[in-house]
C-alpha positions as CSV (number, residue, x, y, z in Angstrom):
1,X,-32.7,-18.1,-2.1
2,X,-33.4,-19.7,-5.5
3,X,-36.6,-16.3,-6.0
4,X,-34.0,-13.9,-4.7
5,X,-31.7,-14.6,-7.6
6,X,-34.1,-15.3,-9.9
7,X,-35.9,-12.0,-8.8
8,X,-32.6,-10.4,-9.3
9,X,-32.2,-11.9,-12.7
10,X,-35.9,-10.3,-13.6
11,X,-34.7,-7.0,-12.8
12,X,-31.1,-6.7,-14.4
13,X,-33.0,-8.0,-17.6
14,X,-36.0,-5.7,-16.9
15,X,-33.4,-2.7,-17.1
16,X,-31.6,-3.9,-19.9
17,X,-34.3,-4.2,-22.0
18,X,-34.7,-0.7,-21.9
19,X,-31.2,0.6,-22.8
20,X,-31.1,2.1,-25.9
21,X,-30.3,-1.0,-29.2
22,X,-26.8,0.0,-29.6
23,X,-26.0,-0.9,-26.0
24,X,-27.8,-3.4,-26.2
25,X,-25.9,-4.5,-29.2
26,X,-22.1,-4.1,-27.7
27,X,-23.2,-5.7,-24.6
28,X,-24.7,-9.4,-26.6
29,X,-21.2,-8.6,-28.7
30,X,-19.3,-8.0,-25.6
31,X,-21.1,-11.4,-24.3
32,X,-20.6,-13.2,-27.0
33,X,-16.7,-12.6,-27.7
34,X,-16.2,-13.7,-24.5
35,X,-17.8,-16.8,-24.4
36,X,-16.2,-18.0,-27.5
37,X,-13.1,-18.4,-24.9
38,X,-15.1,-21.7,-24.5
39,X,-13.0,-22.4,-27.6
40,X,-9.6,-21.8,-25.9
41,X,-10.1,-22.9,-22.7
42,X,-8.5,-25.8,-22.3
43,X,-5.0,-24.7,-24.0
44,X,-4.6,-21.2,-23.4
45,X,-4.1,-19.7,-20.3
46,X,-5.5,-15.6,-21.5
47,X,-9.3,-17.3,-22.4
48,X,-9.4,-18.8,-18.8
49,X,-8.7,-14.9,-17.5
50,X,-11.6,-13.5,-20.4
51,X,-13.6,-16.6,-19.5
52,X,-13.4,-15.8,-16.0
53,X,-14.7,-12.0,-16.3
54,X,-17.3,-13.0,-17.7
55,X,-18.9,-14.7,-14.7
56,X,-16.7,-12.2,-12.7
57,X,-19.2,-10.1,-14.3
58,X,-22.3,-12.6,-14.5
59,X,-22.3,-13.2,-11.0
60,X,-21.1,-9.4,-9.4
61,X,-24.5,-8.5,-11.5
62,X,-26.2,-10.7,-9.4
63,X,-24.8,-10.3,-5.9
64,X,-24.4,-6.6,-6.6
65,X,-28.2,-6.3,-7.0
66,X,-29.0,-8.7,-4.6
67,X,-27.4,-6.8,-2.0
68,X,-28.2,-3.2,-3.5
69,X,-31.7,-3.5,-5.2
70,X,-32.1,0.1,-5.4
71,X,-28.7,0.3,-7.3
72,X,-29.2,0.5,-11.1
73,X,-27.6,-1.8,-13.3
74,X,-25.4,0.4,-15.0
75,X,-23.7,1.4,-11.7
76,X,-23.4,-2.4,-10.2
77,X,-21.6,-2.7,-13.8
78,X,-20.1,-0.1,-13.8
79,X,-18.5,-0.6,-10.5
80,X,-18.0,-4.6,-11.0
81,X,-15.7,-3.4,-14.5
82,X,-13.9,-1.1,-13.0
83,X,-12.9,-3.6,-9.7
84,X,-12.3,-6.6,-11.6
85,X,-11.6,-6.3,-15.5
86,X,-8.3,-4.2,-14.6
87,X,-6.3,-6.8,-12.7
88,X,-7.7,-9.7,-15.5
89,X,-6.3,-8.2,-18.2
90,X,-2.8,-7.8,-16.5
91,X,-3.2,-11.4,-15.8
92,X,-3.5,-11.5,-20.1
93,X,-0.8,-9.5,-21.0
94,X,1.4,-9.2,-18.5
95,X,5.1,-9.3,-19.6
96,X,5.8,-13.3,-18.7
97,X,2.3,-14.8,-20.5
98,X,3.0,-11.8,-23.5
99,X,5.8,-13.2,-24.5
100,X,4.8,-16.6,-24.3
101,X,1.8,-16.2,-26.3
102,X,4.4,-14.5,-28.7
103,X,6.6,-17.5,-28.9
104,X,3.6,-19.6,-29.2
105,X,2.2,-18.2,-32.9
106,X,2.7,-21.5,-35.0
107,X,-0.4,-22.6,-36.6
108,X,-3.9,-21.5,-37.4
109,X,-5.8,-22.3,-34.5
110,X,-2.6,-20.4,-32.5
111,X,-3.0,-17.3,-34.9
112,X,-7.0,-17.0,-34.6
113,X,-6.7,-17.4,-30.7
114,X,-4.4,-14.3,-30.6
115,X,-7.1,-12.4,-33.0
116,X,-9.8,-13.2,-30.6
117,X,-7.2,-12.4,-27.7
118,X,-6.6,-8.7,-29.2
119,X,-10.0,-8.1,-29.8
120,X,-11.8,-9.5,-26.6
121,X,-8.9,-7.4,-24.9
122,X,-9.6,-4.6,-27.3
123,X,-13.9,-4.8,-26.5
124,X,-12.8,-5.0,-22.6
125,X,-10.7,-1.9,-22.4
126,X,-12.9,0.2,-24.4
127,X,-15.5,-0.9,-22.1
128,X,-13.3,0.4,-19.1
129,X,-13.1,3.1,-20.9
130,X,-16.5,3.8,-20.9
131,X,-17.0,2.6,-17.8
132,X,-15.3,4.7,-16.0
133,X,-16.8,7.6,-17.5
134,X,-20.2,6.6,-16.2
135,X,-18.4,6.8,-13.0
136,X,-17.3,10.8,-12.5
137,X,-21.3,10.9,-14.3
138,X,-22.6,9.2,-11.3
139,X,-20.3,11.1,-9.4
140,X,-20.9,14.5,-10.3
């Protein structure tokens, strides 16, 4: 099983290395931004959702590549994002957590968290728009 996972990860990395530099930078920026959720994960629910998005993305890419090895990383990643990220964004910004978030903006830590959460959500939203465009191009 470990060999299958290693092969899938290698295939995903090999395909990623063929992407244009700008796309690779975008992917690293998103990954690093989502990984910053670790700083807030123990006290902030939104950070747990963003960390879940990162983990689902990684797991989805691996499972997708193992299950459908002939599919491209782009196709698998697009499907993973479009399936999982909208509900996660909804979980972060639905009315009750949003009100709680605005009521708890007191110290520097809370303000830094708010800026980070907006940043991570913006990156996720832009990525979803790009993924929707990719899906339309793949289907046409």
